C-alpha positions in Angstrom: 52.7 -20.2 -59.5 49.5 -20.6 -57.5 49.0 -16.8 -57.6 49.0 -16.9 -61.4 46.2 -19.5 -61.7 42.6 -19.0 -60.7 39.7 -21.1 -59.8 38.0 -20.5 -63.1 41.1 -21.3 -65.2 41.6 -24.2 -67.5 45.3 -25.2 -67.3 47.5 -27.3 -69.4 50.9 -28.5 -68.2 53.4 -29.8 -70.8 56.2 -32.1 -69.7 54.6 -32.9 -66.3 57.0 -35.9 -65.5 55.7 -37.7 -62.5 53.0 -35.1 -61.9 54.3 -33.6 -58.7 53.7 -30.0 -59.8 50.2 -30.8 -61.2 49.2 -32.3 -57.9 50.2 -29.2 -56.1 48.5 -26.7 -58.4 45.4 -28.5 -59.8 43.1 -28.0 -56.8 43.2 -24.2 -57.4 41.9 -24.4 -60.9 38.7 -25.3 -62.8 40.5 -28.0 -64.8 44.1 -29.1 -65.2 45.4 -31.4 -67.9 49.0 -32.5 -67.3 50.8 -34.1 -70.1 54.2 -35.7 -70.9 56.0 -37.4 -73.8 56.6 -40.5 -71.8 53.9 -43.1 -71.1 56.0 -44.3 -68.1 56.0 -40.8 -66.5 52.2 -40.6 -67.0 51.8 -44.0 -65.4 53.7 -42.8 -62.3 51.6 -39.6 -62.2 48.4 -41.5 -62.4 49.5 -43.7 -59.6 50.2 -40.7 -57.5 46.8 -39.3 -58.4 45.1 -42.5 -57.3 46.7 -42.0 -53.9 46.0 -38.3 -53.7 42.8 -37.6 -55.7 42.2 -34.2 -57.2 39.0 -34.0 -59.2 40.1 -31.3 -61.5 43.3 -33.1 -62.6 43.8 -35.6 -65.5 47.0 -36.9 -67.0 47.7 -37.8 -70.6 50.5 -38.8 -73.0 50.7 -35.9 -75.4 52.7 -33.0 -76.8 51.9 -29.4 -77.5 51.6 -30.2 -81.2 49.2 -33.1 -80.8 47.0 -31.1 -78.5 47.0 -28.0 -80.7 45.5 -30.0 -83.5 42.5 -30.9 -81.3 41.4 -27.3 -81.0 40.9 -27.1 -77.2 42.1 -23.8 -75.7 43.4 -23.1 -72.2 43.7 -20.0 -70.0 47.2 -21.0 -69.0 49.8 -23.3 -70.4 52.7 -24.4 -68.2 56.0 -25.7 -69.5 58.5 -26.6 -66.8 61.7 -28.2 -68.1 60.1 -28.7 -71.4 61.2 -26.4 -74.1 64.9 -27.5 -74.2 63.6 -31.1 -74.9 61.4 -30.5 -78.0 62.6 -31.2 -81.5 61.3 -28.0 -83.1 61.3 -25.0 -80.7 59.6 -22.5 -83.1 56.9 -25.1 -84.0 56.3 -26.0 -80.4 56.0 -22.3 -79.4 53.5 -21.8 -82.3 51.5 -24.8 -81.0 51.5 -23.4 -77.4 50.3 -20.1 -78.8 47.5 -21.9 -80.6 46.6 -23.8 -77.3 45.9 -20.5 -75.5 42.6 -18.8 -75.3 42.7 -15.0 -76.2 44.8 -13.3 -73.5 46.1 -16.6 -72.2 49.3 -16.9 -70.3 52.3 -19.1 -71.0 54.6 -19.8 -68.0 57.9 -21.5 -68.7 60.9 -22.5 -66.8 63.4 -24.4 -68.9 67.1 -25.0 -69.1 69.0 -22.5 -71.2 72.2 -24.6 -71.9 74.0 -21.7 -73.6 74.0 -19.9 -70.3 75.3 -22.9 -68.3 78.7 -24.3 -67.7 80.3 -25.3 -71.1 81.2 -28.8 -69.6 77.4 -29.6 -69.5 77.1 -28.9 -73.2 80.2 -31.1 -73.8 78.8 -33.9 -71.6 75.4 -34.1 -73.3 76.6 -35.7 -76.6 78.6 -38.3 -74.8 75.6 -39.1 -72.6 73.4 -39.3 -75.7 75.9 -41.7 -77.3 75.3 -44.2 -74.4 71.6 -43.6 -74.4 71.6 -41.5 -71.1 70.4 -38.2 -72.5 67.5 -37.2 -74.8 67.6 -34.8 -77.6 68.4 -31.3 -76.1 68.2 -27.9 -77.6 70.9 -25.5 -76.7 69.9 -21.9 -76.5 70.3 -18.8 -74.2 67.6 -17.1 -72.2 67.9 -14.2 -74.6 67.3 -16.5 -77.6 64.4 -18.1 -75.8 62.7 -14.8 -75.2 63.3 -13.8 -78.8 61.8 -17.1 -80.0 58.8 -16.5 -77.9 58.3 -13.0 -79.3 58.7 -14.4 -82.8 56.0 -17.0 -82.0 53.5 -14.3 -81.1 54.0 -13.9 -77.3 54.7 -10.7 -75.4 57.1 -11.4 -72.5 55.8 -9.9 -69.4 58.3 -11.3 -66.9 61.7 -13.0 -66.8 63.3 -13.8 -63.5 65.8 -16.4 -62.1 65.0 -18.4 -59.1 68.1 -20.4 -58.1 69.7 -21.9 -55.1 72.3 -19.2 -54.5 74.2 -19.8 -57.8 73.2 -18.4 -61.1 70.3 -20.7 -62.2 70.2 -20.9 -66.0 66.5 -21.8 -65.9 64.6 -18.5 -66.2 61.0 -18.3 -65.3 59.4 -16.6 -68.2 55.8 -15.4 -68.1 54.3 -14.4 -71.5 50.9 -13.7 -72.9 49.5 -14.5 -76.3 49.3 -11.4 -78.4 46.2 -11.0 -80.7 
């Protein structure tokens, strides 16, 4: 990912969790805003940042939709393990497109549950019943690429990086079409 981000880039990360990726990537950018839905995750990320300061990095509780309404544009938007957790995939993709400056790049890696073992899809509703799983979108990598294209992205790259088995979390790099 470092090779895709430059020292003049303003970067937004959606779904940063505890901030580990942001802490690894932010020092190679001009500015890096890492966000998450969860205030608890952001608190952990800010604690890590206090121990390992990176001047370009800040954390915030926010979603793509709330940020898009503010009108700030970014050279790159990262969404790792994010899109399968949003309530409205087409709406979120439209917000991400709005967040990008002209020619901006969207880098995603997210679970495509339709491509995973069917037992996982069966387990999710049971886990949700007991409060152990959030809302989860079920889509395939093909459907995700199609949704991105429908939202105004040109998909430049789609590749799987797994640990020997088929990883149903493709890395997709797309750019905003004009």
